[in-house]
C-alpha positions as CSV (number, residue, x, y, z in Angstrom):
1,M,-48.9,-69.6,-22.2
2,I,-49.3,-66.2,-23.9
3,P,-46.2,-64.5,-25.3
4,E,-45.0,-61.2,-23.9
5,S,-45.7,-59.1,-27.0
6,E,-49.4,-60.3,-27.1
7,K,-49.8,-59.3,-23.4
8,Y,-48.4,-56.0,-24.1
9,N,-50.6,-55.3,-27.1
10,R,-53.7,-56.3,-25.1
11,V,-52.8,-53.9,-22.2
12,V,-52.2,-51.0,-24.7
13,N,-55.5,-51.6,-26.5
14,K,-57.5,-51.6,-23.2
15,L,-55.8,-48.4,-22.1
16,R,-56.7,-46.8,-25.4
17,K,-60.3,-47.8,-25.0
18,L,-60.4,-46.4,-21.5
19,R,-59.3,-43.0,-22.5
20,P,-61.1,-40.3,-20.5
21,Y,-63.4,-38.0,-22.3
22,L,-62.6,-34.4,-22.1
23,S,-65.6,-32.2,-22.3
24,S,-63.9,-28.8,-22.1
25,T,-60.7,-29.0,-24.1
26,K,-60.9,-25.4,-25.1
27,E,-61.0,-24.3,-21.4
28,I,-57.9,-26.4,-20.6
29,E,-56.1,-25.0,-23.6
30,D,-56.9,-21.4,-22.6
31,A,-55.8,-22.1,-19.0
32,V,-52.4,-23.5,-20.2
33,I,-51.8,-20.6,-22.6
34,K,-52.8,-18.1,-19.9
35,R,-50.4,-19.7,-17.4
36,I,-47.5,-19.7,-19.9
37,S,-48.1,-16.0,-20.8
38,K,-48.3,-15.1,-17.1
39,D,-44.9,-16.8,-16.4
40,S,-43.2,-15.1,-19.3
41,N,-44.5,-11.6,-18.1
42,R,-43.5,-12.0,-14.5
43,K,-40.3,-10.3,-13.2
44,P,-37.3,-12.4,-12.5
45,I,-37.0,-13.4,-8.9
46,L,-33.7,-13.2,-7.1
47,S,-33.3,-17.0,-7.1
48,D,-33.7,-16.9,-10.9
49,I,-31.0,-14.3,-11.3
50,I,-28.6,-16.2,-9.0
51,D,-29.3,-19.4,-10.9
52,F,-28.5,-17.6,-14.2
53,V,-25.3,-16.0,-12.9
54,F,-24.0,-19.0,-11.0
55,G,-25.3,-21.8,-13.2
56,W,-21.8,-22.7,-14.3
57,V,-21.2,-24.1,-10.8
58,Y,-23.3,-27.1,-11.7
59,I,-21.1,-27.9,-14.7
60,G,-18.2,-30.0,-13.5
61,W,-15.6,-29.3,-16.1
62,V,-16.1,-25.6,-16.0
63,R,-15.8,-25.6,-12.2
64,R,-12.5,-27.6,-12.3
65,S,-11.0,-25.4,-15.1
66,L,-11.8,-22.2,-13.2
67,I,-10.3,-23.6,-10.0
68,T,-7.2,-24.5,-12.0
69,A,-7.0,-21.0,-13.5
70,S,-7.3,-19.4,-10.1
71,V,-4.6,-21.6,-8.6
72,L,-2.4,-20.7,-11.6
73,L,-3.0,-17.0,-11.1
74,V,-2.3,-17.1,-7.3
75,S,0.9,-19.0,-7.9
76,I,2.0,-16.4,-10.5
77,F,1.2,-13.6,-8.1
78,I,3.3,-15.3,-5.3
79,W,6.2,-15.8,-7.7
80,Q,6.1,-12.1,-8.7
81,Q,6.0,-11.0,-5.1
82,S,9.0,-13.1,-4.2
83,I,11.0,-11.6,-7.2
84,I,10.1,-8.1,-6.1
85,I,11.1,-8.8,-2.5
86,K,14.4,-10.2,-3.6
87,R,15.1,-7.2,-5.7
88,I,14.2,-4.8,-2.9
89,N,16.6,-6.7,-0.6
90,I,19.4,-6.4,-3.2
91,L,18.8,-2.7,-3.5
92,S,18.7,-2.2,0.3
93,E,22.1,-3.9,0.5
94,K,23.6,-1.6,-2.1
95,T,22.1,1.7,-1.0
96,P,23.3,3.1,2.3
97,V,20.4,4.3,4.5
98,I,21.0,7.5,6.4
99,Q,18.4,8.1,9.1
100,R,18.1,11.7,9.8
101,E,16.5,13.4,12.7
102,S,14.0,16.2,12.0
103,S,16.0,19.4,11.6
104,S,15.0,22.1,14.0
105,G,16.4,25.5,14.2
106,S,16.8,28.7,12.2
107,I,17.6,29.0,8.5
108,E,21.2,29.8,9.4
109,N,21.5,26.4,11.1
110,I,20.0,24.6,8.1
111,E,22.4,26.4,5.8
112,K,25.3,25.5,8.0
113,L,24.1,21.9,8.0
114,M,24.0,21.8,4.3
115,T,27.5,23.2,3.8
116,I,29.0,20.9,6.4
117,Y,27.1,17.9,5.2
118,T,28.6,18.4,1.8
119,N,32.1,18.0,3.3
120,L,31.6,15.2,5.8
121,E,35.3,14.2,5.6
122,V,37.6,16.4,7.6
123,K,41.4,16.2,7.2
124,F,43.2,16.5,10.5
125,H,47.0,16.1,10.5
126,S,47.0,14.3,7.2
127,K,44.4,11.8,8.4
128,T,40.9,11.7,7.1
129,I,38.1,11.6,9.7
130,T,34.6,10.8,8.7
131,L,31.9,12.3,10.9
132,S,28.4,11.0,11.4
133,E,25.3,13.2,11.2
134,K,24.9,13.0,14.9
135,E,28.4,14.3,15.5
136,M,27.9,17.1,13.0
137,R,24.7,18.1,14.9
138,E,26.6,18.2,18.2
139,I,29.3,20.3,16.6
140,L,26.7,22.7,15.3
141,E,24.9,22.9,18.6
142,S,28.1,23.7,20.4
143,L,28.9,26.3,17.8
144,N,25.5,27.9,18.3
145,E,26.0,27.9,22.1
146,M,29.4,29.6,21.7
147,Q,27.9,32.2,19.4
148,I,25.1,33.0,21.9
149,K,27.6,33.2,24.8
150,Y,29.9,35.4,22.7
151,N,27.0,37.8,21.8
152,D,26.1,37.9,25.5
153,I,29.6,38.8,26.6
154,E,29.9,41.4,23.8
155,N,26.6,43.0,24.9
156,L,27.8,43.0,28.5
157,I,31.1,44.6,27.6
158,N,29.5,47.2,25.4
159,S,26.9,48.1,28.0
160,D,29.6,48.8,30.7
161,P,32.1,51.5,29.6
162,E,34.6,50.6,32.4
163,L,34.6,47.0,31.5
164,K,35.0,47.9,27.8
165,K,38.1,50.0,28.6
166,Y,39.6,47.2,30.7
167,V,39.1,44.6,27.9
168,E,40.6,46.8,25.3
169,K,43.6,47.5,27.5
170,K,44.1,43.8,28.1
171,L,43.8,43.1,24.4
172,E,46.4,45.7,23.6
173,E,48.7,44.3,26.2
174,N,48.5,40.9,24.6
175,N,48.8,42.4,21.1
176,R,45.5,40.9,20.1
177,T,42.7,42.3,18.2
178,K,39.0,41.7,18.7
179,I,37.9,38.7,16.6
180,K,34.3,38.7,15.3
181,L,32.7,35.5,14.4
């Protein structure tokens, strides 16, 4: 029996003797060089760019570390948002919220609103009464209605001389004088 190493040497020697003869080695060399230079001059294809940019996906430890970093960032973001919401809730409990309706009316009404809103507490027979904004608006609206009616009555009295004399006579009888608002 022939040892393994001797068999191996025989096969290698026969293969070396059977080497093909290359008649045009220069042509093959030129073709290889031409193909290499053509590949280096070509423009990168989209798949080459994608492979270059996202090549890190095929590396396991990079992928796992980036996933860990993203989970960490998301958890920090959620933690911050919960802190912000808690602080907003604390502030909303401390600050009274006054919902105001849109103010409509003349400048006089707005000025009246501003002066009355500064003094929302009214003292009545040594008791302090707190009025809401809605109640204050109702008071102002009734005051405006009374002012309009008073102006209408005054115009009606001034336009009719007999009525004017009658009203003045009644006022003198009651020892009253005309009050202007």
